[in-house]
C-alpha positions as a Python dict, from the first residue, in 0.01 Angstrom:
ca = {
    (1, 'M'): (0, 0, 0),
    (2, 'T'): (-208, 299, 105),
    (3, 'K'): (-333, 574, -124),
    (4, 'K'): (-115, 819, 69),
    (5, 'R'): (204, 623, -8),
    (6, 'K'): (105, 585, -375),
    (7, 'S'): (62, 961, -402),
    (8, 'E'): (405, 1019, -248),
    (9, 'R'): (583, 785, -489),
    (10, 'P'): (365, 743, -798),
    (11, 'S'): (391, 457, -1043),
    (12, 'Y'): (526, 530, -1387),
    (13, 'T'): (259, 593, -1647),
    (14, 'K'): (249, 377, -1959),
    (15, 'E'): (364, 675, -2164),
    (16, 'Q'): (661, 741, -1933),
    (17, 'L'): (774, 379, -1956),
    (18, 'E'): (749, 389, -2335),
    (19, 'I'): (961, 704, -2349),
    (20, 'L'): (1216, 581, -2096),
    (21, 'F'): (1284, 244, -2257),
    (22, 'K'): (1304, 397, -2603),
    (23, 'S'): (1561, 649, -2485),
    (24, 'P'): (1936, 637, -2575),
    (25, 'L'): (2038, 451, -2257),
    (26, 'F'): (1853, 143, -2387),
    (27, 'T'): (1835, 185, -2764),
    (28, 'G'): (2177, 339, -2838),
    (29, 'C'): (2384, 632, -2718),
    (30, 'K'): (2694, 819, -2839),
    (31, 'S'): (2941, 706, -2571),
    (32, 'V'): (2985, 609, -2207),
    (33, 'A'): (3003, 978, -2119),
    (34, 'K'): (2714, 1079, -2347),
    (35, 'R'): (2435, 836, -2268),
    (36, 'K'): (2167, 1103, -2303),
    (37, 'D'): (2254, 1152, -2670),
    (38, 'A'): (2126, 912, -2935),
    (39, 'G'): (2387, 701, -3112),
    (40, 'D'): (2478, 347, -3213),
    (41, 'L'): (2636, 226, -2888),
    (42, 'I'): (2433, 6, -2651),
    (43, 'I'): (2625, -30, -2325),
    (44, 'K'): (2488, -321, -2123),
    (45, 'D'): (2628, -237, -1782),
    (46, 'N'): (2464, -147, -1450),
    (47, 'Q'): (2283, 157, -1595),
    (48, 'Y'): (2119, -65, -1856),
    (49, 'W'): (2033, -369, -1645),
    (50, 'I'): (1930, -228, -1307),
    (51, 'P'): (1614, -46, -1430),
    (52, 'L'): (1519, -351, -1638),
    (53, 'I'): (1556, -580, -1338),
    (54, 'S'): (1345, -352, -1121),
    (55, 'V'): (1062, -303, -1369),
    (56, 'T'): (1033, -681, -1422),
    (57, 'T'): (1073, -793, -1058),
    (58, 'G'): (973, -499, -839),
    (59, 'A'): (1299, -533, -646),
    (60, 'R'): (1431, -234, -454),
    (61, 'L'): (1731, -45, -591),
    (62, 'G'): (1949, -142, -294),
    (63, 'E'): (1855, -509, -331),
    (64, 'I'): (1961, -510, -695),
    (65, 'C'): (2283, -312, -656),
    (66, 'Q'): (2417, -549, -391),
    (67, 'L'): (2350, -875, -580),
    (68, 'H'): (2631, -1126, -603),
    (69, 'C'): (2672, -1340, -914),
    (70, 'K'): (2580, -1652, -716),
    (71, 'D'): (2247, -1488, -625),
    (72, 'I'): (2128, -1551, -980),
    (73, 'R'): (2062, -1922, -975),
    (74, 'K'): (1808, -2198, -1036),
    (75, 'E'): (1560, -2303, -771),
    (76, 'Q'): (1317, -2588, -850),
    (77, 'G'): (1421, -2554, -1214),
    (78, 'V'): (1337, -2181, -1220),
    (79, 'W'): (1591, -1899, -1262),
    (80, 'V'): (1559, -1661, -968),
    (81, 'L'): (1710, -1360, -798),
    (82, 'D'): (1807, -1473, -449),
    (83, 'I'): (1761, -1152, -251),
    (84, 'N'): (1942, -1196, 80),
    (85, 'D'): (2174, -1027, 330),
    (86, 'K'): (2440, -1299, 330),
    (87, 'G'): (2756, -1094, 300),
    (88, 'E'): (2932, -804, 471),
    (89, 'D'): (2827, -567, 194),
    (90, 'K'): (2459, -659, 206),
    (91, 'S'): (2157, -549, 406),
    (92, 'L'): (1779, -580, 378),
    (93, 'K'): (1499, -345, 476),
    (94, 'T'): (1293, -608, 663),
    (95, 'S'): (1294, -983, 727),
    (96, 'A'): (1025, -1019, 458),
    (97, 'S'): (1265, -868, 206),
    (98, 'E'): (1463, -1195, 196),
    (99, 'R'): (1305, -1386, -90),
    (100, 'L'): (1342, -1564, -422),
    (101, 'V'): (1206, -1370, -718),
    (102, 'P'): (1156, -1553, -1050),
    (103, 'I'): (1334, -1390, -1343),
    (104, 'H'): (1082, -1275, -1603),
    (105, 'E'): (1108, -1424, -1952),
    (106, 'S'): (1146, -1073, -2096),
    (107, 'L'): (1463, -1021, -1892),
    (108, 'K'): (1600, -1353, -2017),
    (109, 'A'): (1514, -1258, -2375),
    (110, 'L'): (1718, -939, -2337),
    (111, 'G'): (2027, -1146, -2255),
    (112, 'F'): (2043, -1101, -1878),
    (113, 'L'): (2158, -1457, -1804),
    (114, 'E'): (2433, -1421, -2065),
    (115, 'Y'): (2544, -1100, -1895),
    (116, 'V'): (2559, -1281, -1559),
    (117, 'E'): (2771, -1558, -1712),
    (118, 'K'): (3018, -1309, -1860),
    (119, 'V'): (3061, -1137, -1523),
    (120, 'K'): (3121, -1476, -1358),
    (121, 'E'): (3379, -1570, -1621),
    (122, 'K'): (3573, -1254, -1538),
    (123, 'G'): (3593, -1368, -1175),
    (124, 'H'): (3379, -1097, -1018),
    (125, 'I'): (3186, -1173, -701),
    (126, 'R'): (2940, -885, -728),
    (127, 'L'): (2711, -873, -1030),
    (128, 'F'): (2746, -497, -1068),
    (129, 'H'): (3112, -480, -972),
    (130, 'D'): (3146, -139, -1140),
    (131, 'L'): (2932, 24, -869),
    (132, 'N'): (3138, 177, -589),
    (133, 'L'): (3041, 186, -224),
    (134, 'A'): (2920, 538, -137),
    (135, 'T'): (2983, 732, 183),
    (136, 'D'): (2648, 607, 321),
    (137, 'N'): (2784, 251, 288),
    (138, 'T'): (2548, 156, 3),
    (139, 'Y'): (2603, 74, -363),
    (140, 'S'): (2272, 234, -457),
    (141, 'S'): (2325, 596, -352),
    (142, 'N'): (2545, 710, -641),
    (143, 'F'): (2337, 512, -892),
    (144, 'S'): (2018, 677, -766),
    (145, 'K'): (2158, 1026, -826),
    (146, 'K'): (2280, 938, -1175),
    (147, 'Y'): (1947, 776, -1263),
    (148, 'G'): (1757, 1080, -1134),
    (149, 'R'): (1959, 1314, -1356),
    (150, 'Y'): (1899, 1093, -1658),
    (151, 'T'): (1522, 1065, -1610),
    (152, 'S'): (1490, 1438, -1546),
    (153, 'H'): (1646, 1490, -1888),
    (154, 'I'): (1436, 1223, -2061),
    (155, 'L'): (1101, 1261, -1881),
    (156, 'G'): (1124, 1625, -1772),
    (157, 'E'): (1216, 1787, -1443),
    (158, 'D'): (851, 1793, -1336),
    (159, 'C'): (832, 1411, -1345),
    (160, 'E'): (744, 1296, -993),
    (161, 'A'): (832, 931, -1050),
    (162, 'T'): (1161, 805, -904),
    (163, 'F'): (1348, 477, -932),
    (164, 'H'): (1128, 341, -652),
    (165, 'S'): (832, 397, -885),
    (166, 'F'): (932, 80, -1071),
    (167, 'R'): (833, -109, -758),
    (168, 'H'): (491, 53, -747),
    (169, 'S'): (448, -7, -1120),
    (170, 'M'): (522, -377, -1072),
    (171, 'I'): (257, -401, -800),
    (172, 'D'): (11, -238, -1041),
    (173, 'F'): (111, -482, -1318),
    (174, 'L'): (60, -784, -1093),
    (175, 'R'): (-277, -660, -970),
    (176, 'D'): (-387, -587, -1327),
    (177, 'A'): (-292, -947, -1409),
    (178, 'E'): (-522, -1055, -1123),
    (179, 'I'): (-247, -1220, -918),
    (180, 'Q'): (-355, -1309, -565),
    (181, 'D'): (-231, -1069, -302),
    (182, 'S'): (-27, -1329, -110),
    (183, 'N'): (181, -1404, -421),
    (184, 'I'): (229, -1033, -491),
    (185, 'K'): (366, -994, -139),
    (186, 'S'): (601, -1289, -193),
    (187, 'I'): (736, -1138, -515),
    (188, 'I'): (764, -784, -383),
    (189, 'G'): (891, -874, -36),
    (190, 'H'): (607, -746, 179),
    (191, 'E'): (511, -909, 507),
    (192, 'D'): (217, -1150, 487),
    (193, 'D'): (47, -1193, 825),
    (194, 'S'): (-177, -1482, 723),
    (195, 'E'): (-86, -1822, 873),
    (196, 'T'): (-135, -2010, 544),
    (197, 'F'): (47, -1783, 301),
    (198, 'G'): (287, -1620, 545),
    (199, 'R'): (451, -1946, 650),
    (200, 'Y'): (411, -2169, 348),
    (201, 'G'): (324, -1957, 46),
    (202, 'S'): (679, -1883, -68),
    (203, 'E'): (820, -2240, -48),
    (204, 'N'): (706, -2334, -400),
    (205, 'I'): (863, -2099, -653),
    (206, 'K'): (676, -2233, -956),
    (207, 'P'): (344, -2054, -888),
    (208, 'L'): (536, -1727, -852),
    (209, 'H'): (717, -1796, -1181),
    (210, 'R'): (383, -1856, -1349),
    (211, 'D'): (230, -1542, -1201),
    (212, 'I'): (517, -1304, -1270),
    (213, 'N'): (513, -1407, -1635),
    (214, 'K'): (146, -1316, -1666),
    (215, 'V'): (271, -957, -1682),
    (216, 'K'): (337, -858, -2044),
    (217, 'Y'): (584, -579, -2115),
    (218, 'K'): (484, -432, -2449),
    (219, 'F'): (715, -134, -2389),
    (220, 'L'): (1012, -377, -2392),
    (221, 'E'): (923, -560, -2713),
    (222, 'H'): (1140, -335, -2931),
    (223, 'L'): (1442, -403, -2709),
    (224, 'I'): (1383, -779, -2719),
    (225, 'E'): (1350, -771, -3097),
    (226, 'S'): (1674, -575, -3127),
    (227, 'S'): (1851, -820, -2896),
    (228, 'H'): (1742, -1113, -3113),
    (229, 'E'): (1862, -939, -3427),
    (230, 'S'): (2200, -864, -3268),
    (231, 'A'): (2240, -1226, -3157),
    (232, 'Q'): (2167, -1355, -3508),
    (233, 'S'): (2400, -1112, -3687),
}
């Protein structure tokens, strides 16, 4: 990733992530219609899960919005997101975008796998079945606009970070954790031109699972603690 691209779509700062994930959308809002206002209602739907998935996997918004329930599965004993274009309602940016991304332990601790199971039990094919296809034939377009309005309110209208900034933040997190570049590319879905890593590096998911969990999300600890308390009550 070049410095020019980073300047165009900056990563979130630590302070911005702290503010965002302590905002009403994640900690409690008044109602479905009033998610910007603090309250006691935590609504774990697409607006809750999609940012959490992106910040812990680096997946693109479109990749997440089009997930099917069966795309969350075990591979080599590891829970993964199977990011693919198998389906009429799916598409990928590049061939390198097709990949298996290990699900971070923080996402599991928040109850993501339980959410997936509940959606399956209701008979839905798509994980985020409440997202409608927009006029541009994507599930992400309407979500992106709604997310932008929310973050402008929470982080200020002068905030330059967008949803795609989660992806840049994840790259920063992985580099800070000293993960080798070939594994970062496998997780993020960037092309790797090297013969060794490009052809064979992504076949074993366990090293990627190990590496992705080297990233520690302190700004999510309060949400995880709350989830544990809710489960015990």
